[in-house]
NUGUTOR-749409 format. One line per 5 residues: number of its first residue (from 1); for each residue x, y, z of N, C-alpha, C. Coordinates in steps of 0.001 Angstrom, whole numbers. Example, Ala and Ser with C-alpha at 12.3 -4.5 7.8 and 13.67 -1.06 7.14 Angstrom:
1 = 13190:-5690:7800:12300:-4500:7800:13200:-3300:7800; 12850:-2250:7080:13670:-1060:7140:12900:30:7870 .
***
This chain:
1 = 224595:-105124:12304:223931:-104591:13832:225325:-104169:14882; 225208:-103195:15755:226296:-102135:15985:226054:-102772:17979; 226596:-102288:18792:226648:-102639:19880:225278:-102158:20226; 224888:-101307:20620:224044:-100679:21157:223009:-101324:20847; 221826:-102408:20135:221872:-102954:19081:221243:-104035:19930 .
6 = 222783:-104459:19733:222662:-106038:20039:222027:-106267:21834; 222823:-104910:22321:221905:-104591:23615:221217:-104949:24223; 219972:-103595:22657:218822:-104038:23327:218262:-105271:22941; 218510:-105945:21894:218363:-107238:22069:218631:-108145:23310; 219385:-107739:23579:219217:-108622:25125:218834:-108400:25752 .
11 = 218150:-107191:25683:218081:-106204:27219:215809:-107085:27088; 215548:-107234:25926:214354:-107482:25479:214328:-109296:25560; 215005:-109636:24162:215245:-110836:25286:215567:-111875:26506; 215158:-110717:27343:216012:-111702:29115:214746:-110935:29843; 214345:-110183:29070:212537:-109730:29713:211777:-110639:29802 .
16 = 211879:-111282:28059:210894:-112043:27264:211492:-113112:28984; 212230:-113807:28756:212825:-114977:29784:211689:-114987:31019; 212111:-113693:31347:211416:-112896:33729:209974:-113357:32888; 209536:-112743:31855:208226:-112656:32150:206984:-113962:31756; 208407:-115010:31100:207998:-116602:29925:208126:-117487:31932 .
21 = 209125:-116820:32186:209674:-118101:33339:208614:-116971:35084; 207716:-116160:34940:206852:-115519:36128:205409:-116408:35388; 204928:-116324:33979:203474:-117218:33308:203986:-118569:34338; 205112:-119279:34110:205389:-120184:34312:205047:-120804:36028; 205370:-120097:36444:204865:-119788:38538:203769:-119380:38465 .
26 = 203306:-118648:37599:202028:-118237:38330:200480:-119821:37779; 201400:-120158:37208:200755:-121867:36613:200701:-122067:37174; 201425:-122705:37930:201779:-124475:39222:200444:-123610:41045; 200081:-124663:40881:198612:-124882:41902:199143:-124666:43206; 198933:-123326:44162:198775:-123540:45369:198379:-123616:46599 .
31 = 198528:-123296:47208:197458:-123933:48942:195900:-123047:48810; 196174:-121721:47266:194789:-120224:47396:194422:-120283:45923; 193366:-120762:45592:192763:-120677:44847:193055:-118903:44108; 193419:-119052:42725:194256:-117803:42133:193431:-118095:40901; 193375:-116924:39741:192256:-116681:38570:193413:-116951:37119 .
36 = 194937:-116914:37973:195756:-116788:36794:196053:-118634:36587; 195413:-119403:37730:195564:-120927:37814:195433:-121418:36129; 194317:-120603:35561:193737:-121103:34475:193805:-120155:32876; 195040:-119738:33465:195671:-119356:32263:196278:-120100:31225; 196839:-121398:31861:198314:-122028:31467:197526:-122996:30166 .
41 = 195887:-122963:30536:195142:-124454:29589:194981:-123751:28720; 194538:-125075:27354:193891:-124076:26591:193477:-125956:25494; 192706:-125391:25568:190983:-126520:24612:190891:-126238:23451; 190328:-126929:22952:190742:-127587:21498:189694:-126990:21369; 189626:-126088:20119:188238:-124944:19886:188302:-124426:18585 .
46 = 186651:-125511:18156:187462:-125770:16583:188834:-126122:15439; 188672:-126938:16130:190533:-126695:15524:191156:-126607:16506; 190885:-125524:16529:192709:-124653:17420:192684:-124778:18375; 194202:-124396:19110:194336:-124674:20707:193713:-123039:21830; 192402:-122783:22228:192365:-121214:21975:191973:-121292:24081 .
51 = 193142:-120386:24436:193155:-120636:25949:191707:-120831:26504; 191903:-120786:27351:190881:-121238:28242:189638:-119986:28704; 190655:-119064:29145:190399:-117803:29460:188610:-117766:28506; 189203:-117980:27808:188697:-116919:26162:186999:-117932:25707; 187231:-118578:26672:185427:-119796:26596:185207:-119872:27852 .
56 = 183680:-120096:27282:182654:-120035:28497:182804:-121855:29251; 182833:-123159:28203:183399:-124128:28305:184408:-124050:28611; 184287:-125136:30470:186180:-124875:30294:186149:-126669:31630; 184942:-127099:31830:184696:-127891:32471:185922:-129386:32264; 185444:-130271:30851:186940:-130867:30155:187685:-130545:30017 .
61 = 188324:-129182:29791:189599:-129019:30087:190570:-129388:31157; 189249:-128400:32617:190409:-127968:33800:190053:-129998:34466; 189600:-130451:33782:189561:-131860:34548:190069:-133372:33538; 191106:-131967:32575:191861:-132773:31351:193071:-132784:31965; 193437:-131478:32635:194690:-130577:32683:195115:-131946:34122 .
66 = 196457:-130966:33923:198013:-131861:35521:197458:-130988:36691; 195875:-129765:36369:195916:-129800:37569:195190:-130698:39260; 195265:-131406:38699:194304:-132604:39323:193240:-132070:40150; 192432:-130886:39514:191112:-129766:40695:190016:-130979:39354; 188539:-131422:40549:187796:-131602:40002:186730:-130940:39679 .
71 = 186192:-130468:39593:185102:-129665:39118:183860:-129879:39198; 182807:-129140:39748:181221:-129704:39455:181184:-128487:38628; 179958:-129247:38208:178820:-128402:37999:177312:-128694:37630; 176601:-126864:37372:175467:-127796:38754:174978:-127036:37711; 175326:-127087:36438:174211:-126200:34960:174384:-124992:34761 .
76 = 173984:-124130:35773:174767:-123000:36177:176116:-122321:35713; 176893:-123277:37200:177542:-122334:37538:178880:-123524:37551; 180145:-123856:37596:181751:-124688:37212:182131:-124350:38901; 182555:-124735:39316:182960:-124663:41107:184132:-125273:40907; 185481:-124858:40962:186270:-125715:41462:187572:-125602:42670 .
81 = 186538:-126539:43390:187299:-126325:44448:188478:-126975:44722; 188626:-126225:45569:191011:-125977:45638:191508:-126635:47250; 191597:-128010:47260:192125:-129020:48509:193536:-128291:48463; 193081:-128827:50781:194822:-127839:51058:195733:-128857:49824; 196362:-128349:50027:197944:-129301:49166:198349:-130412:50789 .
86 = 199257:-131678:49943:200025:-131734:51191:201182:-131610:51857; 201768:-131910:53249:203401:-131329:53395:204439:-132082:51616; 203622:-133431:51497:204948:-133846:49566:204144:-133301:49088; 203113:-132850:48709:202259:-132202:47427:203062:-130910:47553; 203823:-130047:48242:204491:-129136:48713:206129:-129175:48277 .
91 = 206234:-130426:48741:207016:-130147:49027:207788:-130534:46735; 206751:-131258:46229:206915:-131136:44429:206785:-130447:44024; 206199:-129213:44303:205893:-128130:43908:207140:-127391:44196; 208297:-126969:44886:208714:-126573:45384:210067:-126977:44380; 210031:-128622:44108:211467:-128811:43013:210653:-128224:41485 .
96 = 209358:-128316:41423:209146:-128153:40160:209473:-126233:39637; 208919:-125398:40451:209189:-123930:40902:211352:-123167:40407; 211484:-124536:41477:212998:-123730:41516:213805:-124835:39603; 213022:-126085:39432:213234:-126126:37654:212776:-125718:37302; 211897:-124188:37497:210954:-123666:36327:211770:-121942:35985 .
101 = 212157:-122365:37227:213484:-120829:37599:214467:-121487:37129; 215147:-122361:36866:216089:-122670:36533:216110:-122239:34756; 215238:-123226:34274:215066:-122855:32604:215468:-120645:32505; 214601:-120118:33737:214274:-119286:32502:215718:-118692:32905; 216799:-119083:34011:217895:-118537:34144:218571:-118405:32993 .
106 = 218868:-120357:32600:219343:-120933:31535:218589:-120002:30561; 217742:-119488:30263:216855:-118552:28844:218598:-117163:29204; 218269:-116736:29969:219093:-114895:30589:219846:-115882:30276; 220464:-116560:30530:222227:-116832:30222:222654:-116888:29132; 221651:-117831:27768:222376:-118059:26775:221909:-116828:25554 .
111 = 221104:-115704:25736:220966:-114288:25353:222544:-113179:25622; 223159:-114010:27297:224671:-113512:26940:225575:-114117:26481; 224944:-115816:26848:226305:-115838:24890:226367:-115380:23792; 224721:-115611:23653:224749:-114968:21681:225009:-113742:22283; 224793:-112894:22836:225150:-111501:22525:226745:-111721:22884 .
116 = 227263:-112564:23501:229142:-112691:23353:229867:-112370:22440; 229597:-114335:21735:229739:-114666:20713:229297:-113326:19533; 228385:-112542:18571:228190:-110897:17851:229234:-110041:18366; 229761:-110233:19535:230237:-108547:19914:231636:-109324:19735; 232076:-110459:18904:233336:-111086:19353:233268:-111388:17742 .
121 = 232216:-111336:17342:232290:-111539:15797:232886:-109819:15118; 231888:-108647:16007:232650:-108116:16135:234044:-106917:15451; 234584:-107286:16801:236048:-107403:17230:236577:-108143:16031; 236716:-109455:15250:236674:-109867:14486:237029:-109250:12975; 236166:-108847:12794:235377:-108451:11660:236653:-106662:11823 .
126 = 236489:-106116:12882:237062:-105075:12403:235900:-103996:12881; 235068:-104579:13168:234130:-102835:13428:234440:-102738:14942; 234347:-102971:15364:234559:-103172:16778:235971:-102901:17872; 235817:-102388:17927:237899:-102415:19258:237131:-103116:20243; 238805:-103838:21067:238045:-104615:21939:238253:-104424:22879 .
131 = 238025:-102095:23755:238177:-102102:24767:236510:-101931:24653; 235475:-101761:23299:235027:-101407:22520:233940:-102717:23522; 234430:-103942:23723:233694:-104682:22999:233821:-105611:25086; 235045:-104656:25172:234985:-105394:26353:233778:-104531:27670; 234359:-103133:28221:232774:-102346:28107:231406:-103192:27395 .
136 = 230911:-102819:27045:229913:-104015:26127:229546:-105625:27206; 230208:-106646:27315:230495:-107591:27749:230084:-106793:29392; 230402:-106342:29741:230379:-105473:31321:229508:-105691:31108; 228284:-104794:30073:227198:-104073:30328:226746:-105783:30254; 226742:-106418:29152:225468:-106913:28986:225783:-107719:30351 .
141 = 226723:-108299:31259:226873:-109361:31987:225945:-108976:33553; 226320:-107020:33523:225066:-106731:34804:223859:-106754:34412; 223396:-106657:32779:221705:-106953:32540:221725:-108948:32948; 222359:-110124:32836:222334:-110621:32747:221916:-110933:34508; 222867:-110094:35738:223010:-110504:36707:221343:-110120:37308 .
146 = 221356:-109076:37016:219526:-107750:36859:218863:-109056:36477; 217936:-109740:35501:217602:-110596:34643:217564:-111905:35881; 218756:-111847:36208:218350:-113707:37075:218042:-113665:38915; 218475:-112253:38692:218076:-111533:40625:216356:-111693:40405; 215824:-110796:39162:214413:-111005:39127:213356:-111938:39028 .
151 = 214695:-113126:38086:213527:-114522:38295:213632:-114992:39727; 215436:-114851:39721:215281:-115429:41993:214440:-114795:43053; 213816:-113811:42529:212467:-113198:43638:211625:-113473:43441; 211079:-113605:41799:210149:-114820:41337:209852:-116101:41767; 210951:-116366:41404:210934:-117732:43025:210562:-118109:44337 .
156 = 212177:-116441:44714:211388:-116782:46490:209852:-116269:46622; 209172:-115452:45322:207783:-115461:46320:207140:-116332:46282; 207309:-117372:44942:206224:-118026:45218:206352:-119562:46124; 208080:-119864:46199:208322:-120961:47328:206996:-120130:48905; 207971:-119192:48927:206905:-118787:50119:205545:-119003:50551 .
161 = 204739:-119016:49093:203353:-118623:48888:202838:-120568:48677; 204094:-121303:47887:203542:-122581:48424:203693:-123197:49350; 203910:-123225:50706:205228:-123226:51798:204158:-122440:52428; 203002:-121606:51998:202903:-121119:53422:201303:-122260:54073; 201104:-121567:54632:199528:-123217:55307:198432:-121842:55084 .
***
C-alpha cells in the first residue's frame, strides 16, 4: 500500500467515523419530535433484526426501547406523545452526547494512529523516505483535525438542540 492509498483510506475511515457519530447523535431524543428519533431502533422480524422504519408494526419496539416513550394505539394510528424534557434529563442527555462525540473523536484518532504506524513501516522497509513520511504525517494530522472539528460542530449543534426549551 502506498502513501496515497493510506491517506485515501484514512479519509474514508474518518468520514465513516463522522457519519457514525452523526447517526448516534440523531438518535438522541431532544425536546422536539424528529423522524430520526426512531432510526436506531431494530425489531425482531422473523428472526432477523430489522430497522424499525422498514416495518409497519412498531408499537412494541418503541415500548421496549430506551427512549422512554409510550405509544398510544387507536387501532389505525400509533401516536408518540413526546413530553417536555426536565432540566435534569437535558443535562443527562448533554453528558451522553458529549460521550458519543468523544467516541467519534477517538475513532478518528485511532485511524490517524493506524496510518502513522503504516507510514513508519513503509519507511522501515525503505519504500518511502523520511521527508515523504513527514509530509504524509502532516497531511494525516490535518485530516484528523478537520474531522475532529466536524464532530465538535455536530456536538455543539446537538447540545444547543437539547438545551433549547
